[in-house]
C-alpha positions as CSV (number, residue, x, y, z in Angstrom):
1,M,-0.5,7.2,-27.1
2,Q,-2.0,5.1,-24.2
3,E,-0.3,1.9,-25.6
4,T,3.0,3.6,-25.7
5,A,2.6,4.9,-22.1
6,M,1.7,1.3,-21.0
7,Q,4.8,-0.1,-22.8
8,D,7.0,2.5,-21.1
9,T,5.6,1.8,-17.7
10,I,6.0,-2.0,-18.0
11,T,9.6,-1.6,-19.3
12,T,10.4,0.8,-16.4
13,M,8.9,-1.7,-13.9
14,F,11.0,-4.6,-15.2
15,C,14.2,-2.5,-15.4
16,L,13.6,-1.2,-11.8
17,C,13.2,-4.7,-10.4
18,D,16.2,-6.1,-12.4
19,D,18.5,-3.3,-11.3
20,F,17.2,-3.4,-7.7
21,L,17.9,-7.2,-7.4
22,K,21.4,-6.7,-8.9
23,A,22.1,-3.8,-6.4
24,N,21.1,-6.1,-3.5
25,D,23.3,-8.9,-4.9
26,Y,20.3,-11.3,-5.3
27,H,21.1,-14.1,-7.8
28,D,18.7,-16.7,-9.3
29,D,19.5,-20.4,-9.5
30,V,21.3,-21.4,-12.7
31,Q,18.4,-23.6,-13.6
32,C,15.7,-20.9,-13.5
33,R,14.1,-20.2,-16.8
34,V,12.2,-17.2,-15.5
35,S,14.1,-14.5,-13.7
36,S,13.1,-13.1,-10.3
37,A,12.8,-9.7,-11.9
38,E,10.1,-11.1,-14.2
39,I,8.4,-12.6,-11.2
40,M,8.4,-9.3,-9.4
41,T,7.2,-7.4,-12.4
42,V,4.0,-9.5,-12.8
43,P,2.3,-8.3,-9.5
44,L,3.3,-4.7,-10.3
45,V,1.8,-4.9,-13.8
46,A,-1.3,-6.7,-12.4
47,C,-2.0,-4.0,-9.8
48,T,-1.4,-1.2,-12.3
49,F,-3.3,-2.4,-15.3
50,F,-5.4,-5.5,-14.5
51,G,-7.0,-4.8,-11.2
52,G,-4.7,-7.2,-9.3
53,N,-5.4,-10.2,-11.6
54,F,-2.0,-12.0,-11.7
55,A,-3.1,-14.7,-14.2
56,L,-4.3,-12.1,-16.7
57,A,-1.1,-10.0,-16.3
58,R,1.1,-13.1,-16.9
59,C,-0.7,-14.0,-20.1
60,F,-0.5,-10.5,-21.3
61,L,3.2,-10.2,-20.7
62,V,3.9,-13.4,-22.5
63,S,1.5,-12.9,-25.4
64,H,2.8,-9.4,-26.1
65,G,6.4,-10.5,-26.1
66,Y,7.5,-8.9,-22.9
67,F,8.5,-12.3,-21.4
68,K,9.5,-15.4,-23.3
69,R,8.1,-18.1,-20.9
70,N,5.0,-18.4,-18.8
71,L,5.0,-20.5,-15.6
72,S,2.0,-22.5,-14.4
73,A,-0.1,-20.8,-11.7
74,S,1.2,-23.1,-8.9
75,R,4.9,-22.6,-10.0
76,F,4.5,-18.9,-10.3
77,C,3.0,-18.7,-6.7
78,R,5.9,-20.7,-5.3
79,R,8.4,-18.5,-7.0
80,L,6.6,-15.3,-5.8
81,H,6.3,-16.5,-2.2
82,S,10.0,-17.6,-2.2
83,L,11.1,-14.0,-2.7
84,P,12.2,-12.5,0.7
85,K,9.7,-10.1,2.1
86,E,12.5,-7.7,2.9
87,L,13.1,-7.3,-0.8
88,W,9.6,-6.0,-1.3
89,R,9.9,-3.7,1.7
90,S,13.2,-2.3,0.5
91,L,11.8,-1.7,-3.0
92,F,8.8,0.1,-1.6
93,R,11.1,2.3,0.5
94,V,13.2,3.2,-2.5
95,L,10.1,4.1,-4.5
96,G,8.7,6.1,-1.6
97,E,11.9,8.2,-1.4
98,V,11.7,8.8,-5.1
99,F,8.1,10.0,-4.9
100,I,9.0,12.3,-1.9
101,R,11.8,13.9,-3.9
102,H,9.5,14.7,-6.8
103,N,6.7,15.9,-4.7
104,K,7.4,19.6,-4.8
105,S,4.2,20.7,-3.2
106,Q,5.1,18.7,0.0
107,K,1.4,17.9,0.5
108,Y,0.4,14.4,1.5
109,V,-2.8,12.5,2.4
110,V,-3.3,9.8,5.0
111,D,-6.3,7.5,4.8
112,S,-7.3,3.8,5.1
113,F,-9.3,1.3,3.1
114,P,-10.7,-2.2,4.0
115,V,-9.7,-5.5,2.3
116,P,-12.5,-8.0,3.1
117,A,-11.5,-11.6,3.1
118,C,-15.1,-12.9,2.7
119,D,-18.7,-12.0,3.0
120,N,-20.3,-11.6,6.4
121,I,-22.3,-14.8,6.1
122,R,-19.1,-16.9,5.6
123,I,-17.2,-15.4,8.6
124,S,-17.8,-18.5,10.8
125,R,-16.6,-20.9,8.1
126,C,-13.7,-18.9,6.8
127,K,-10.3,-20.7,7.0
128,L,-8.2,-17.6,6.6
129,F,-6.2,-16.2,9.5
130,Q,-6.4,-19.4,11.5
131,G,-3.7,-20.6,14.0
132,E,-2.2,-19.4,17.2
133,E,-0.5,-16.4,15.6
134,H,-3.8,-15.0,14.4
135,R,-5.8,-15.6,17.6
136,G,-5.7,-11.9,18.5
137,Y,-6.8,-10.9,15.0
138,I,-9.9,-13.1,14.6
139,A,-11.8,-11.5,17.5
140,S,-11.1,-8.0,16.2
141,Y,-12.0,-8.9,12.6
142,I,-15.5,-9.8,13.6
143,A,-16.0,-6.3,14.9
144,S,-14.6,-4.6,11.8
145,Y,-16.8,-1.9,10.4
146,I,-16.9,0.2,7.2
147,A,-18.5,3.4,8.1
148,S,-18.9,4.6,4.5
149,K,-20.8,1.4,3.5
150,R,-22.5,0.9,6.9
151,R,-21.5,-2.7,7.1
152,F,-19.3,-5.1,9.1
153,F,-16.6,-7.1,7.4
154,F,-14.0,-9.8,8.0
155,G,-10.5,-8.9,6.8
156,L,-7.7,-6.4,6.9
157,R,-7.4,-2.6,6.8
158,V,-4.6,-0.9,4.9
159,H,-3.5,2.5,6.3
160,C,-1.4,4.5,3.9
161,V,0.2,7.8,3.3
162,V,0.3,9.0,-0.3
163,T,1.3,12.2,-2.2
164,G,-1.2,14.5,-3.7
165,Q,-0.9,12.6,-7.0
166,G,-1.7,9.3,-5.2
167,Q,1.8,7.9,-5.2
168,P,2.3,5.7,-2.1
169,I,4.9,6.7,0.5
170,E,4.2,4.5,3.5
171,F,1.6,1.9,4.5
172,V,0.6,-0.2,7.6
173,I,-1.5,-3.4,7.5
174,L,-3.6,-4.0,10.6
175,P,-6.7,-5.9,11.7
176,G,-9.9,-4.5,10.2
177,S,-11.1,-3.1,13.6
178,S,-8.1,-0.9,14.0
179,S,-9.1,2.8,14.1
180,D,-7.4,5.4,11.9
181,V,-6.2,7.5,14.8
182,S,-4.6,4.5,16.6
183,A,-3.0,3.1,13.4
184,F,-1.6,6.6,12.6
185,K,0.9,6.1,15.5
186,N,2.4,3.1,13.7
187,F,3.7,5.3,10.8
188,D,7.4,6.3,10.6
189,L,6.4,9.5,8.8
190,D,9.8,10.1,7.3
191,L,8.6,13.2,5.5
192,P,10.5,16.5,4.8
193,A,10.2,19.4,7.2
194,H,7.3,21.8,6.5
195,S,5.2,19.0,5.0
196,L,1.4,19.2,5.2
197,L,-0.4,16.0,6.0
198,L,-4.2,16.0,5.2
199,G,-6.7,13.6,6.7
200,D,-10.4,13.1,7.5
201,R,-12.1,13.6,10.8
202,A,-10.9,10.2,12.0
203,Y,-7.4,11.6,12.5
204,N,-8.3,14.3,15.0
205,D,-5.7,14.0,17.8
206,Y,-4.4,17.2,19.3
207,K,-1.5,15.6,21.1
208,E,-0.3,13.8,17.9
209,E,-0.6,17.1,16.0
210,D,1.5,19.0,18.5
211,L,4.1,16.1,18.7
212,L,4.5,16.0,14.9
213,Q,4.8,19.8,14.6
214,G,7.3,20.1,17.5
215,A,9.5,17.1,16.7
216,A,9.5,16.8,12.9
217,D,7.9,20.1,11.7
218,I,5.1,18.2,10.0
219,W,1.7,19.8,10.0
220,L,-1.2,17.3,10.4
221,Q,-4.4,18.9,9.2
222,P,-7.5,16.7,9.6
223,Q,-11.0,17.8,8.9
224,R,-12.5,19.3,12.0
225,K,-15.8,18.6,13.6
226,K,-18.2,21.5,14.1
227,N,-17.6,21.6,17.9
228,S,-13.8,21.3,17.5
229,Q,-11.5,23.1,19.9
230,R,-9.2,24.0,17.0
231,P,-11.6,25.0,14.1
232,L,-10.1,25.6,10.7
233,S,-10.1,29.0,9.2
234,A,-12.7,29.8,6.4
235,C,-10.0,30.0,3.7
236,V,-8.7,26.5,4.6
237,C,-12.2,25.0,4.6
238,M,-12.9,26.5,1.2
239,S,-9.7,25.1,-0.3
């Protein structure tokens, strides 16, 4: 049963990428032996089934007959990075719209998670995020902090909005030191009216709550502190 579900998921991913590229009038070079749809399928499969291991996902897809040819690691990376970023953004927007349509409960969750680039001891020697365009990022990365793990880190922080089933709707990538409440203002939040957006205590912002409710009829419901000016009712806290 699990194997059949995996086959269906991989086939759906490839068909989605292939149809999406055709709809956007994206054509491969006549000399390409591996299509761009296959290239796009690999990271999707890797993140879904192999913990983000691209090499393992490529070997699996070729050895199990999903794809006929396997590219070298360097060639695959060049093909992957040659794809326009706008294609990925458009694909994500399409998937987000699909997930919103099928989310009958209209409940969503907003949260963030860190993506460390290296251990703390290697921060001074790390060669990532160098250059003039990352000058403003480096200083803030050093001050990045993971409250749940009580440690600092050097890297990024991904802020995302998902459905109650964990399906991604929208995301923002910012420096690791960015707070949840400040990053929340970078979301478009193109959600249906009467949607309920749940968050932890880091999203307590009364002005933002009033603005969302008045402008878009979206209810932001973060967890309240004990001394909150707007305490939640007992029935809400129990649920």
